[in-house]
N, C-alpha and C positions, 0 to 999 in steps of 0.2 A: 325708438329713433333718431339718430342725429341730424340734422335738419343741417344743415350747408351755405348761409350767403353768404361766408366772404370767400367770393373764391379768388381772390387776386394774391391770396396771404392763405393758404392749404395747409393746414396741420400735415406731417410725415403720417400719421395713421389713419390717414386718406383719402392717399389718393392707394390705388390699386386695384378698384372695386372691379369687378365687371356690373352692369349696368341699363338699362329702357331709358334713353331716349324718348324723348316724350313731351307734349302739353298735358294726355292722357288729362283732360276738364270729361270731369266724372269718376275717371275710373269703373268705365265701363268694363263688360268682358270682354272685347277687345282688348281692351289696354292690360286687363290682367293675364290673356292666355299670353302680351309680347313677359308683362311682369315673370310668367309661371318658364318662360325659353329662358329670360336672365337667372332664375335664381336654379333652375340645374347648373348652368353654366359656369355657377357663383360656388353651386358647391362641387361643380368635376376639379374646379380648377384650384380651390379653395380660396376663394376672394371672397371677401364682404360682399351683400346682396342692396345695389343700389338702383336710383331713377332718376333722373336727369329733367330738371322742365324747366322754366322755365316765367320769370315774371320782371314786370308787367306780363300776360297771355302777349304774345309778339298783336294778333288781330286787334287787342287790342293797342298796342300800340302802333299799329298802317295808322284804322280804321276806327280813331278818336269816338266821330259824333254816330259809329251804332250804333243803333241800339244794343241796352245789354246783351250778352247774351253767354257769360259765363254758368256754367253750373253748378262749379264749385268756386266761394273764396278757396285764397289761400292755404287758410285753417282746417275750412274741410277738408279740401284733397287731403296735407299731412297727416290729419287724421284717419282718412282712410287709408293711404299708403299704410299706415304704423300697426293699424288693423290685419294685413292683407301679406307679414314679416318682412315689410322693408329696412335693412338698417342706415342708408344713410341716405338721406332723398338733398338732390345736391339745385339746391334756385339760382342758378346764374341768372342777374341781371341782364335785362334784355334791354338796351340801347340805342344810341341811331350808330356805335364805335360795334355793335358785337351785327347790331344791322347790316351792315358794311363790307362783314367779313365776306368773301370766297371762300366756296366750302376746301378748297385746301387751304386756305387760311386758320380757317373756321376746322381740320379736323388737328391741328398740329396744335393750333394756338391752345387750342379750348380741350380738348377730347386730350392733347399730347400733355403737351408741357405745363396747361393750367392744372387739370385733376388726374394726369398720369394713368388711366385709367387702362384695365386692362383689355377688359371686352369691351362691345358694346352692342347691346338688340335690338333691331329697327320693326315697325312693323314694313309689311314691304308700299304700302303709301306714304312712305319718311321722305319730305325733299328737305331741305337743308340750306344753308349761304342761302348767301347774297343773292335777292331775287328767286330764291328755289330755288336758284339751279341743279346743286346736289339729288343726285338721284339713288336706290341703293346698292346701282352696281356700281358708281363711283364710292360712294361710302368700301365698301371692300375692296377695291383697286388702295385706295389709302389702308386700312387699315393691314394689308401687305406691305405699304411700302415703309411706313412710320410705324408700325409692331406690337399694332394691338387687333384680335379678332370684332370679326365682324358679321352678325346671324343674321338674319331676313326670316320677322316670322308668319305663319300667316297669317288672313284676318277672318276672322271668328264673324260669322254666319246663322243665323236663326230662322229655321222656316225659310230658309234660299233666299234670304234678307241680309244684308249688311247689316252690324251692330254699329251704330256710327252716333257722334254729343248730336247731328243734325237731325235722325233720328227721334231720339230719347228728349233731345228740345220741342217736336214738334207731337211726342205723345204728351205730354204735358200742357202746352201752348194749349190741346185740344183738352186736358181735363182727365187723359190716362192714365194716372203715375203706377195702375197696375203694366201694363203695357210698357210704361222708362222701366218699374221694375229688373222685367223678364229679358232689360235687354243689358240696365247695372247690374247684375245677380246681387244689388240689398237697392236698401228703400233709397229713393232722389228725398236727401236730408240740403235743410235749412238752416247754416249754422254760424254760430254768433254770439255777440254781448246781448246780456236781456239793457236795454237801452228804458225811461221815465219818455211813459208817453198822456194826449192827458187825461189816464184814470179815471176812464168814464168805464168801464167795464168791471170797474168796485162797485161804482153806483149803481150800477144795473144786477148786482147780486154774479157778474161773471169777473175777478181779476185775469186778471189775461198777463202771460210772458210777451214785452213787443221786440221783434226784432229789426232789427232792417234787414230790405236784399232789394238795397243801393248797389249795381254792377253784377248784379246776377238777372238771368233769362226768369221773368218773371213767370211761375206759371199763370192755370186759366183763375181767375180772379173767384173767388165763389167760400163756401166752409168745404174743412178738410177733415175726413177722422185722424188720428196722428198719429204717435208714436215719441214721446219725447224720454230723450238723454240727456240730465243737467252733469254734465262734464266738472264738475269742480264744485270747490264752497260745502255747506256743511249738510246741501239736502241734494250730494252729488248720489245719481242710482235711477233706475228706467220708470216711467211713467206712462198712462193714455191718457191721451183727451183727444180737443175739436179745433181745430185750427183756422180762423179765416186773413183769408190774403187778399188784400186787394187795399181798394180808398177812402172804404167806408162809406159808401154817397150818405146813408143816413144823416151827417156831423157834417155835410156843409163838401170843398173842396178839400182833400190831404196828399200829401205821400205816398205812394205804396208803405205799404210791408206785412206781416203777419206779426199777427196778435192771438200767441197758443193759449187757450181752458186748459189748464190740467186739475187733470178728476181726481177728486179728494183729496186736494194739495189743498196746506195750509204755510206760510213761506213767505221768507223775501230773496226775490234772484233776483233783484235789481249787483251791474255786474257781475251775472254768474254767467258760465257759458255753457248754449244748452244747440241741443239738434231736435230737429222734432224733425220726422219720417214722414211725408203723405202716403198714407196708406189707399185713403177714397175719394173721391170725389162724392159730395157730396150733393153742391145744389150753385147756382152763381149766389153769384153779390146781387142783394138787392135793397131800397131802398123803399125804410117805413114810413110811415106819415107817425105813425104814434110811436110810445118806446113802448108801450107792453105789449106792440101789437113783433117788434123784435124783441121781448121778451121771451113769449107765446111762442116764436120760432131759435130762441136758441134754445130754449129745453129739450125742445124736438130732433135738435141738430147734433145734444147730449148724447139722449136717449139712443138716438139710427148709430152712432156712431160708437159707442159702448157696445150694441150686439153686435158691429161688425168686427173691429178688436177684441171679444170674443171668441173671437171665428175663425182669428190671423196667425198663422206659428209666430 
């Protein structure tokens, strides 16, 4: 997949795509349905399949003081979109200039002039332009006037409930990763670079791969059975493990992070890019008065996680 961040100076080969437009935070089943419609259009008109999204997320731009809400960082989103066959990812920079564009100007300047799109597909709740003034009906009229096709995709429901990033955030906040998986169509993942921590896990006999969760919606703090994909480097591959997400209360006040113990693994992952999939919530984060009690609990956590992962497809 080609990621296009400089949308001001577009290579001619990157014009003429059929794209799904949206933030696609989580790339859940509703997002995938929109992208599948774009895929059908792309095949019909012999155009590349693309996704047009915005970085930073517009909500981050307008409400910078809000609590972290993103289900995915840009790297995780790109990885997921590539897995489902997207050929071109247009990461349009979201800034004051873009935020100020009225709907008509957005369609003319971004869709037509800058990206030269042949066809756009959006969800039924899509809004665009300054103050979110543009509606799907408005977009259809602009497409007719400016020469690009427009398709409106239906919303996706599970058990008569709409699939949404908000519902997925709620499931994760409540420690229900399997419910989140039902709406996502894939396991919720924390992705990023392995960073150096305090190396306490190594001293306890449980060396961990540490990852920041800054900027992401935090799942319920606690211990999870997880699947791990090492995405690059000499240890690239698939593994099982147990991860602790939280502030490590046994060791004082700390920044929230994700620490993952990988089963049957020996190696140095510092600097590697890793994807940790939350499979099942095992227990809440606890403060232990003695390290031997913590180690005993970690022993049990790993036994439980192994049993769970042995029965997960």
